[in-house]
N, C-alpha and C positions, 0 to 999 in steps of 0.2 A: 503493499500499500504506500503509495506517495506521500510527502509531507506538504501535500498541497494547502495552502491558504494558512500554514504556520507562521505563527509570530516569532520568527528566528531570534535568537538571542545571540548576538556577534561579539567576538572579541577580537580587536586588532592588536596583534602582538609586534610592538615595535613603534617608537614613536619618533623615527625620521620623518623625511619629507613626505615619503609615499605613504607610510602607514598614518601620519598625522592627516594627510590629505583624506585618505579613506575613512578614517574615523569620523573627521567632521562632516564629509559629505553625507554619511551614514546617518550621523545625528541630524543634520539639516533636512534629511528625507524621513525624519520621525521612526527611524529604526531604533530598536533596543541595541544600542552598541556600547562596549567598554574598551578603552584604550589601556594596553600595558605599556608604560613607560617608566623611566627613572631618572635621577639626577635632576639638574636644572630645569629640564623641560618639564618634568612632572610638577615642580613647584610653581613655575611660571604659568602652566595652564590650570593648576588648582587655585592660583590667585587671581589670574585675569580671564580665564576661560582660553580657549584655542583661537587664537585671531587668523582668519582666514582671509587670503587674498588671491582671489580665482578669477577665472574667466566668465564665471556667472555671477560675481559680484564679491562685496567685501562683507564679512560679518564675524561674529564671535559664537562660538558654540561651547556651552557648558558641559563638558564630557564628564562621563564616569570614569575614574581613574584607579589602576590598581598597579602595583610593583611586581606582583607575583599571581599565578593563577590560584585564585581562591573560590571559585564557583563553578557551576556548570553552564557551559555554553554549547550551542548547537553548531556553529560555524566559527573557526579560528582563521583569520587571514592573516597568515605570517608574513611579516614585512621587516625582518631584520636581515642583515648583511650574511651571504651564505658562510663566511668563516666564523659566524656567532652560532651557527645552527647546534653542532655539538655542545656547545656551552651551555644551552638552555633546554636540552633533552630531558634532563631530570626536572624541570618545571612543566613540560609538556605532559609527561608521565602522570602528573595530577588531574589531566581531564579525565572526565567520565566515557564509559561507553556509550556510543553513539554519537559522540562527538565528530566532525568533520575538520580536517587541517586542510585549508588551501594553501599549496606552496606557490608564491608568485615570483619567486627568485629568478633572476636569469640562469639559464643552464640547466643541467640534468641533476646536478649534485643533491640538492636538497631532497627532492622526490625521491631519488632511489635511495639515498640513505634512511629517511624517515619511513619508507615502505617497508624497509627490513627491521627496522627498530619496533614498529606497531603491527607486525605481521600476526593475526590471530588474537587481537587484544580487543577488538570490538570498536576500535578508532579507524576511521576511513581516512587514509591519506591520499589528497586529490592533487593531481599536476595541474599546473596552471603558470600563467605569466601575465605581466601588466605593461601597458603601454602609457606611460604618463611621465611628464617632466614637472617635478615639485620639490621645492628645496625648504627645509627646515631653517628658520634663523633662530638667533640666541634669544629674543624677547618672547620666546613662546608663540611664535607665528609661523606659517607655512605659507609659501607663496607657489603659485601653479603658473606655468608658462606654457602657452598653446591652449589649445581646446580638448585634447584627448585625455581621457582618464578612463582608459578601458582595463578589465579584467577579464582574461579568457580562461576557463577551466574545463576540465575533461578526464576521462580515464578510458585508455583504449580497450581494455578488456574488462568490462564490469557487467554485472546484472542489469536487468531492465529496471528492477527496483531501485538501484542507485542511480542510474541513468535519470530516471523520472524526478529523482530527489534534486540532482544537480541542475536539471533543467528548471526545475521549481525555483530552486536557490535564485539562479540567473534571471529568471522572470521578475522575481519578486524585487530584486535589487535594481534590475536595469531601469536606468532614468536618464536624464540630459545630463547630470554631473557624475554619473557612474554608469558607463556603459559596460554592462555584464554580460557576458556571452558564453553558450555552452557550445563545445565543438566534441564531434566522435573521434576526431582524429589530433588529439592533443599532442602527441610526438611531433607531428609535422610543424604545429604552431609554435612550439617550445624551441625546436631545432631552426626554424627560420629565423626567431627573434636571436637565438644564441649566435647564429653565424653574422648577423648583423651587428650586434652590440660587441662581440668579441674581436671582430676584425678592425671595425672602425676605432673603438676604444683602446685596443692594444697597439694599433700603430700610431695613434695620436700620442700615446705614452713614450712609445719606441722613439718617434721623431722628436716629442717634446714641443709639439706646435699644435696649433688649431687645426681644425679639419681641413679648411681650404688651402692653408699654407703645406700641408701635408701631402694632399692629393696633387698639387702642382709641382711637387718634386717626383720626378720619374722614378727614382730609386724606391721611395716609399711607395708610390702607386704601384709598382710592379710587385712589390711585397703583399701590399693590401690585395691585390687581386689573387696572388697565389694562395693566401690565407682563406680568402672565401671559396676557391675552388677546392682547397684541401679539406676544409670544414665539411663542405657540400658533400664531397666524395665520402668522408668519414660517416656522415648521416646516412647516406645510401648504402655503405657497407653493413649497416645494422637494420637495415630493412625499413627506413623512414621513408615515407612517400614524398619525396620531395621534387617538384617540378625540374625538367631538365635543363630549363632556362633560368632556373633561380639564381645561380651563381652571376650570370650576366645580368640579370633584372637588378640585383641587389648592388653590384657596382655602379650600373647607372643611377640607381636611386640615389647612393651616396654621393657621386659627382654632381648630380643635379642639385642637390641640397647641401653641399659642403659649407656653404657660406653661414648657414644657421644651424649646423649639426652641434648637438650638445651631447658629451659624454660624462656620465657619472663617474666612469673609471678615470677618466683624464682629471675630473674634478678632484676626485681622491688623490690622485697621482701629485696635483698642484698643491693640495692642501697637506701634503704628507701624511696621509691617512693611510692605512693598510689597503693594499688592493686585493680585490675577488679573483685576481689572475689564475690562481690554481683550480679553484673551483668552475671556472667559467672556460677561459682557454685551455687550461692544463686538462679539464675533463674531456673536451673535444680532440685535442691532442692525443691524449691516453686511447681514446677509441679507435682513432685513426691507426695508431700503431698497432694495437691489438688485433685490428683486422686487416693488417697487411697493406695499408694505404700510406702513401708516400707523403710525409708531412714537413718538408723542409722549412718553409716559411714559418710555419706555426711553432717551429721547434726552436728556430733563432730568435724569434720575438719572445716566446714564452722563457727561455732560459735566460734573456736579459732582464726580464721583467719579475721574475720568480723572488728576486732578492727583496723586492717591495711588497710582497705578500706577507700576511699574517699567517703562518703555518702551526 
């Protein structure tokens, strides 16, 4: 039986730019939502509310806040960095049977890791991704850039019951300020985004320049193209149904939009924060090597950037 018309109880786990945006947007849309965050961000929101500056307006949301999982939740939107997932595992294990963890991180690491950890526990781990550009500021505010704020979820091999539940969650949340979608081919969607963000983000860190300056240098453009082709071939090697023109189309997309392309990986690099390079580019690189795909460009960039990762 589907959870149709259920008043879902949401927990957004992680108060960075993405987590803060989705918690605030869910609250704005009158959903039952709690944000799990800590430190100064917790204190600022507790005192002043979450200050939101978005494409749909400016407002303040007074959110339910927690620092650890202390209640039952139907849906947990996991919005922490990939390198933090192992550190919060013990907290996630406080969830009750029937909870659904939505993994919206870049890459394949989080879903694969948590699926193994929660196998046969009654807690469903759901694969997903997000397309959004949002930044948290020190004053307890979040700023959205652009109009996109999309979450895509799915599970490739699942029961009709769970599929109906996921479709219902997506239908319940979908709105102007959160575009929420279900797909029956989530692996394709995850790998398409992985290839995009891992290639342009990594090459920008490698060149230490913005996107436009990077692609204007033939050396870096050639490396970028090589990485896109290699990661596409890696995905195909494990049976992901990626279109044969995806690599060419992705490079064209990047070149056409290079003047305005933003990369969270490059932002972390510039701010001297740990990079998610091992869990994103590294996972793609290892997938290719394991399946006898030549990955020379990915290898070269990964080996230069890995020293900036938090391992």
